[in-house]
N, C-alpha and C positions, 0 to 999 in steps of 0.2 A: 503494499499500499505505501509508502512512503517511497520506494522508488518509482511510482508512480503520479503522485505529488510531486516530486522534484520532476517528472516530464513536461507532464501541465505546465507547471512553473516557468522550465525554461521555457515551453514554445510560447507560451502566453506573454512571454517578455521581447519576445522573439517578435512576436503577431505590434506590440506594442514600438517594438525599433520599428519593423516597416510601416508600418503606419503611420510614426514620424518622417522617415523619410520621403514618406510616398509622396506627404502632408507636403514637404519640403519641394516638392520635384510637383506639385499641379499647379499647372498655372491657373489664373483666378484674372477673372475675362473683363478686362477696362476697358472704359469706352468714353465715350462724352455722347451727355443725352442734352436736346432742344426742345425746353418746357416755355410755354408759358409768361416765364422769370426771366427767361433769358438760353445760360445753359450750366449745363451742371456735369463734374464724371461719378460713375459709378465704377464698385469696384464689386465682382458678385452677384451685380444687379442692384447693390446696396449705394444712394450716396457716399459720396466720401470725398472727406473736408481735409487738404494737405492743411500739414500744420508740421513744415518743409523748413530745413535748415541745409548748407550745403556743406560736406563732409571728405574727406577724402581719406581717412583712419580711424579706423574705430574707435568711434566713442558712444555707442549707441545705447547703452546700459545708461548714461548721463543725460544724455540727451531724451531718452524716451521719459523716467525720472524726469525731466522738466515737462513734459507734458505734449514734444512734438512725436511724431507719427508720418513722416518721412524722411529719409535723405536725398539727395543729389549726389554724386560725385562725374567726376569730368573723363575720367579713362579707368577700362577692365582692364587699362594695364597700370595699372599704378600703383611708381614702385615701391617698396617697403607695405604693401599690403594685399593680400591674397584676395582678387573680387569674391573667389566662391570662398570665403572665410567672412568676406564681409558679407553675403546676402544672407546665408544662414546667420550671422547673430541676429540680423536684422529680423528677419520673421523668427527668430524665437524671443525677438522683447516688442513681437506686434507692428513694424515700420515696415514698410517700402522703400522701395529704391527705385528714383528716377536714374536709369544704369546708363552713361555718357559712354559714347564710342569714337572711339580717339582719332580723328579727319585732322591729320594736319594741315594748319593754317598756312596761305600762300608767302604771310610775311618769315615765316621759316624755309621756306625755298620750295614749298612743295610747287610744282610743274601742273593746274588743266587744264593743261593744250597738251600735256602727256598725256599718249588712248594708253601704254602699255601703264603706267606709274598708277593712274585712275584707277586702272585693271586693277591694278598686284592689291594697291589699298581695299577696293570691295570687297578683294577672297579676302584677304586678314580680314576685314569685321564681318564677313558672313560667317570663317569662324568662331567670330567672336561672339556672332548672336546665336548661335548652334550651338554656345558652351550653355548660356546662361536660360536661353528663351522658356526653358520649362519652370523657372523658378520660380517658387511661392511669393517671393518680394520683391520681384521685378513690377513695377509702374506703367513706366514707360519708359520709350525707348529716343536716350536727347542723341543726334546724329550732332558731333563736331560743341565746340565750341566760340560764340562769337569769329566762326569766319567771317566776317565782314570789317576784321578790324585790321586796318590799313592796309585792304586788298586794292585790287584793281582788275583781274579777273573774273568777268560774275560766272564763270562757268562750273565755280567750284558747284553756284548752288543745281549747277546737272548730274553734276555727282553726287547731292544731296539725293535729290531725284533717285539717282540709283541705289543706294542703300536704301533709303524708306520701301521701295520698291519692292527689293530684297527681303527688308522684315517682312514685309505683308504677303511675301509666299511663302515665308518660312515662318511664322508665328502668327497668326488671326489674334492671341488674346491681347497685343499691345499698342498700343499708339506710338506714331512716330511726330518725333518734334527735332528744332533743331535754334539752337540760340543767338539772337545777336545782338549787337554793343551799341543799348543806345533802344529808342524807338523811333526809324528812320525812314518818314512812310516811303524815299526814294530803296532803300534797303529793301522794305515789304513788299514793294511793288515785285523786286527783281526777284527775291525767295517764290511768287506767290507763283508767276507767271514761270518761274522755272523748276520749281520744287512743288507742284501740287499731290504729289502721295503722300507729302507731309499731313499729319491729322490737324495741328496747331504749328502757331508760331510763338516761339517765347523770348519774352527780354528780360534784361541784366541791365539797370539804371541804380546809382547812387542819388547824388542830389538831383537828378535829373528826375528823379518821382517824382519831386515835390508839383514839379508843373505838368506829369503825363494826366492827369487826368481834364485840362483843358488841350493837352496835343488830340486826348483819343476825340476831346471833343469836334476838335477845329479839321481833323482828316476823316473825322465820320468812321472810324473800323470799327466793328460793329462784331466780332468778329473770335471764338471763342480764346487766352490767353493764356500762359501761366509768366509768370515773373519768376527768370529762374536765379537771380539773383538778384539783391539788393541788400542797402545798407548805412552805412555812416558814408558822409560825403567824402568825395574819391580827394585822392592828393592834387589831381585835375584840374578839382572845380572851386576848391579853398583858396583863401586869402596867402599870399606868400611874402618872408620876409624880403627887405629892399638888394639880398643878395639870390634872391629866390630860391629859398625854404621854404616848403610850405608848409602850414600849419593844421596841425594834428588837432582835433577835439583830445578833451580829455574824455574819463572812463564815462562819468557823470553825461558828459553832454551825449556821447555817443548815446548811450541809453534813452536821455530824450530826444532824439532822432529817431530812434526804434521804437519806439513807444507812438514820439510824431507819428511817421509816415504806416507804420500796420493800423493805425486808428481811423486815421482821418486821411486816409489817399486809399491803402489795400482792403480793407473789409469794405466800405463800401462801393466795392467792383464786384460785388459776390453778384452773378449772376450773367459776368463776362469773364471772370480772372475766374480761372479753372482750380491756382490754387500759386502759391509762394514759396518761396527756396532761401532764409538770411542767410546773407554772407559772412562770417564764416565761420562754422563751429568749427574748432580748431585753429591753431598760428602760422604765421607767414611771414615774412621777412619780403616785404615791399611798399620798400624807402623807409619806414621803419622796422622793428618786430613787435609796433601792436598795432597798424594802425586797419587792420583785416578782421584780426582775431577776435571773439569772440571764447579764446583762451588767452593766457598767457603763455612763453614761450615753457614754464613747467609747468604747464597744465593746467593751475586753475582759473575758477570761473571770472569772467568779469561780471558785471550790472548788467552788460547788453543779458545772460543771458536769463536774472532776476525777469530783466522787461518783457522780454519772450516766455518763456513761463505765463504769466501773468495775460500776457494777450493769446495766449494760449487754452489755458485754462480757466482764466477770470479769478485764478489765485496766486498770490505772491511768494515764495518761497519762505519756507518758516526762518531762515535763517537769512539774512539780506546782507547782500556782499554792501562793504563800505562803500562813500561816499565822496567824492573831490568834490571842496569847498575851493580849490586854488590854489597853484603852485605860483612861485615866484625866485627870480635869479635877478638879486643885487636888486631889489624892490620892483621890479617889472614885470607882465606877463610874458606867456608865446607870442603875445598880438604886438605888441612890441620892440620889436625889429633889435632886442637886446643885442648890444657892443662893450665888446669888454676890452682892459687892455692885458697887454701880454704880462706872466707872472706875476701876477695879482694875485689878493686873497677877496671872494666874495660871496655873500648869504644865498642860501640856496632854503628853500623852506614847499612844505606841503601843506596842505587844513586838509587833514582828512577824520569825517564825522561818520561811527559804525552806528545804524539803525539799533542794531542788537545789542550796544555799547560794549560786543566785545574789546578784548586787548588787538590794537592793532600790532604788527611786523610791517618797520620801515626796508628800504635796502634803493641805492642811486645807483646811477651806471651812468659814465659818460663815455659817450661814445665818435668818432667822426661824422660827419654828415655823409649820407649815402648822394654815391655820384651816379648811380642807376640812371640811364634813360632810355628800359623797356616800355613795355608794358602790353596790354591784356592780359594780368596776371604773371607773365611771363618769370621763371624761374631768375632769383637775385641772390648774389652771395652775403650769406649773414656780416655782421657789424661787429670789429671786435671792438669790445670792451676795454677802453683806458684807465689803465690802472695807476691809482698814486697819486688821486691827483684833491680826494675830496678826506675829509677828515674825518667824519662820524658816517659811515651811508646804512649807518643802520639805526637813526636818530634822523625826527618827523623833520629835522635843524641840521644841517650842515655848510661844511665851508668845501668853497672852492676853488683850489691852483690854480686859474684858468694857464691851460698849454698853451704851446706853440699858435705863433698866429695862423689862423683857418677858420675852416665851418665847423662846426660842432652840435651834440643833443644832449642836453642834459635827459634822461631817463629818472623816475622817480615810481617806486610802487608803493603801495599801503594794502595789509595781507593782514584776514582774520585765522582766526585759530581751524576753521572748518575750512579753510583753502577758497577763501573771497576775495578778487582783490581789487581795488581799483591803481589806476594807473593814470600818468601824465609825462608830456614832456614840453622842454620850452627849447631850441633850436637859436644856436646864436653866435656873434662872429667874434671872434681873437682880432685886435688888429696891432699893429707896431712891427714895423717889416713887411716882410713881404708873408704872401697870405696862403697859406698851404691848402693845393683842393685836394 
């Protein structure tokens, strides 16, 4: 009898494992439904409201705990992230994935007039679609990313159409889209004309998102769409110092920007907007190490995560992130064109308030100003941290010994005991002698 019970137990466990595996490999039908109120996304026959963020490396557990239910990535061949594992993790946490197919943009040297290169890329992407088309976590295929960024050859969208048609042949369950940098009527017209196989177009906007509602009205664009990237004010949109350094919002200003954008722009577009993905649940160097990330380099969560949880769920997190009131260097803010003399000492101060009255620890870093000129999210080398110029880098107030003449940026971080961090930075120019670029 014991042997029989053992066999039954093993069979039950095998069945459970098989069911779980089959479930993960059973695609869920996703479609766009036109209603009297406009459009909506259906998943498995039920309305699906995307609560999304962009994510390249798996941090799905914390994302889902904050109320998110869908991520978008940029490539099925992301270095450092196995896509199958990402999809499995998403499925385990009830999260879907807008899965990115990595078409090479023209600005990276791809020639869309070369039929052999275009055909080879199509076959490569066919293999990627075949790998993942049946995974239950897949929500939509995202064909390329901002292929209009610095492009000249519109035949890229002929190639996009070929990929969309290929996907529809292989995968009847998931819609296709392609993203554009900004909302640009001439680009939209090109995409519509050359890539009719796409199920919808997706747009990516930052500061320009606050003009989006007016632009929709002006152009009469009435098709369904997704906003696959949105977030803080971009470095190409913000004010710059007299020497050309972009001024970055501090973490609390960014949180306010996200809250306003979601509440006042995105939410009212329900019925045409199928969903949106905040940028970026992760950290990356793009002009600074803090510009776009909802996380910092050490994985701590910023105040933008508080705001997104509130926007997605209607509830603030139990533990709130410290808030920045001000950061000053020599009594001046980031907007004040801070100039320092070489080999002098100046006071730097960050004023931070913790909503829960938690103890806060501080960290300061000095870095050279970025000299990157790339765009479109292209890779940038991390900036070196310069040592030996700060008297007390672990306090709210520190003294900076100015380095050699040149362009620099001073960063301040304030972290509570539960991994929530506020941050700010100030670009400054050290004068006297030859300025180091």
